[in-house]
N, C-alpha and C positions, 0 to 999 in steps of 0.2 A: 503492500500500500503504500509505503513512504517512497519507494522508487517510482512508482506511478505518478505519484504529486511532484515529486524532483523533475521528472520528464515535462511536466504541465509548466512549470515555473517560466522558462523563456516563453512560451505562448500567452501568457497573461499579463496584460498590459501594466496592471498594478504591482506586479511581483517582479519584473523584469530588471529593476535596477536593485534587487534584494541585495545586500553584501554577502559575499561568497561564505564570510565565516560564520553567518546566522542561517544558511541554508539547511543543514542538518536538523538544527533545533525548530525551525519553522515545520520540516516535513512531521517531525514527531508530534508538535501540536497539532497540526492539519489533521494527520492520519489519526489521532485519537478520537477526534468527533465522528468519524465514519464509524469507528467500533462502539463508540459509546452508544450510537443511535441504531447501527446496523447488526451488532453482535450483543443482543439482550441478555443471552446467557453467559457471556464472558467465557468463550470458548478459545478465544485468541484467532477467529477466523470469520470472515463476514462473505455472506452470499453475495457473489458478483451482480446478480440480476438486483438484488435488495440494494447495492451501492449504487447502481446505474440509475435506479428509481427514487434514490432518495432524494430529499430536500438539501442535503449537505452537498451532493455534486452539483444542484442548482445554484446554491450560495456561493461555492468555489468558483463557477463558471461567470458569475457576476463581475468577477475581478478582471474579465475582457476589455470592460469599458475604460476608456482612457481617463485616468484620474482627475485631471485638473479641470476638465469641462464638465463632465458628467456625474461626478459623485460628491456628495456633500462629507464634511468631516465626520459627521453623526453616522451617516450610513458606513462609512468607513469602519469606525470605531465598533458598530453593532455586527458587522459581519466577521464571525469567528476566523476566518480565512486571510482577511486582509493583513498587511504588513504591520498596519499600527495596532490591531488587536494581539495578535502573536508577540509582538514586543511588550505591551502591556502585561499579558501574562507571565512572560518570563521576567520581567522587572518585579512583579508582585512577589512571584516565588522567590527570587534572590532576597527581596526586601525582609520577607518572613523568615528566611533561613539566618537567623542572626549567628548561629556559630558555623555558618558557611561549609556545613559536611555533606550537603547535597540532598538532605532530606529535612524533613520537618517533624518535630517534636509537638505532642498536643499543645504544650505551652506556646510554641511559635504559631501553631495554627490558630489560636484563640485570638490572635491580633488581626486576624483576617477581617475586612470590611470594618476596620477601626473598632474592632472589639466588641462588635455588636451581638455577634452570635452567642448563644448560650452555652454554658460548661456542659451540660448533660447532653447537649446535641454533638459537640465536638468529641466527647467520650464515646457517644454511641457511633460517630463517624468512624473512628478508630476500632470500635468492636465490629463493625459490620463491612468495612471497605478497606482496612489496611492490613495488609499482611504481617503475620510476626516474623521479625528478624530470625535468620538462622545463626546469627552471631551474637555475641554480647548480653546472653542470657533472656529470661523472659520478660523484663521490663524495658527492652530496647528497642519497642515495636515504633518506627517513624514512618511517615507518608513520603513515598518517593514521587518523583516529578509526575509519572504517569498517573498515579492515585490522585496527585492534586488537579490533574487535569480534568480527572472524572468529576472531582468535587465541585470545581467552577463551573463545569457544564451543567451538572445537576442543579445548582442554585442559580444560573443563568439562563436556564430552560424548565423551571418548576411546573409550567403548566402542559409540558408534553409528558406522555406516558412514560416514556425513558426516564425522566428527570424525576417525576413524583414516584415512580417505583424505587430508584434509588433512596430517595428520602423516606419513603414509606418505612423501609428496612430500619432506618434509624429511629424513627418515631415508636415503631412497634417494640416496645421496651422488652417485652419478655418473648418476642419471637413466637407469638401466636397466630399472626396473620390477620390481627385486628386491634384496634384500640377501644379502650373501655374508658369510662369517665375517670378513673382513677389514673389512667395513663395521661389523658389530658391535664387533669390537675397538676401531675407531677413534671409533666414538660411545661406548662404555662408558669409555673411556681418561679422558675430561673427567669423568665420573660418578665413576669411582675416584678421580681427584686430589681432588675437593670432599670424597668420603668420608673420604679419609686426612686432610684439613686440617682435618675436624670432629672430629678424635680417635677415630674409629672403629677397629675392629681391621683387620688387613691383609687382603685377599682377592686372590684369584687371577683375571684377568679371564678366563683360558681356562675357569674353572669356571663363572662366570658365562654367559659364550657357550654352554659345553654344555647348561646348565640352559635358556636360552631356545630351544635347538634341541630340547630334550625337550618344551616346553611347547607348542611349534607344530608337531612333527612334520610338517614340509612335504612336500609331493607330491613335489618335486625335493628329494633330500637334502642337496644342494650350494649352495641357494638358497631364501630365504624371499620369498615374493610377497606382496602385498597380500591375495589370496584367501584365503592361509594364515592371515594373522593374523586376518581376519574369521572363518574357519571354527572355528578353535581356541578360540574364544569368552575368549580371554585377551587378545587383541589391546591393550587400553586399559592393562592392567597392564605389558605387555612394552614399549610406548612410554614408558610412565612410568619404567621402569627405565633406559631408554636416554637419557632427555632431561632427568631431574630428580633431584637425589640425594634429594630427599626421598620421591621416588616409590620409588626403590631400596629406602630404609629403611624403607618401609610395606611392601614385600614381604619383606624380610629380616626383618622383625618382625610377620608377618603372623599367626602363631600366638598370639602374645602379646596383640596387638591383638584378635583374635576373642575371646579369653578374657575381656578386658576388658568387650567389648560384651556378653558372655554374663552376666557377673556383674552390668553395670548393667541389664540386663533384668530380671534376678532380683530385683534391689534395688526396681527399678520397681513 
C-alpha cells in the first residue's frame, strides 16, 4: 500500500514538491487511513476492491487539483492526505513524545488536544488498542506511531462506523458489548470533574445520563449497544460527551455555536 501511494505522489499536483526526506513518513500516514477504513478486523491486509471503492481513494485523488488556484487552506487541512495534514500529525506526535523515545506513554498521550480528554478514556485506549511491549516488563506498554494514527483517525472520524467502533471498545468498560447507566456514570464522572475545574456551572451527572439515553433511544431500554449508537445518528456526539470535556462543552453550547455559524454565513 505504501509503495502504491509512493508511486502516485509524482502525479498528484499538491504532493509533487514534497521534501524527499518526508516521503517515507507521508506514505506511512496515508496508508494507515486506508487500513483504518478498509481493514476493519485489523488483519493487516485490505481487499483491493474495497480500497478502490473507498472514500479514502477519492480523498487522495482530490490532490490532483493545482493547489494555489483551486484549494483553500481549510480544505487542505481537512484532507488527511494533504501535505499540510500529514505534517500536522507528525508534528503533533513529536510534540507529545517528550522523552523522544519514538512511542507515547499514557502520561504523554493525556496531553493530546490540550489535555481535554479524560483519564479513564486514555486508560481504555491503552487497554483496547495498544499492544503490550515484548521488552521491559509488564508496565512498559507505550503507543507506537501506527497506533497513534488509528487514535487520531478515530477521534477525527467519530461519526463513521469505523471511528465509532474504535471508540465504543474504549467506552465498553467491561467488554460486554453494551453500556449500562453505571458505565455512563463512570465515564462522565471524569468529564464532570474537568468541567468543574474549568470554572463551568454545576451540573447533575444523572441529567446528562438521561439526556444520552433520550438521544440514543436504545432497543433495550437498559443498555446501549454499538448498533444503537450507529442507528441514532448521534453516536459521534455522544462519544465526544463521554471522553472529552471540550466535546461536552460543544454539545452544551450547540445552540449558541449554531447561531454563530449562521451569522458567519450571512456575513459571508
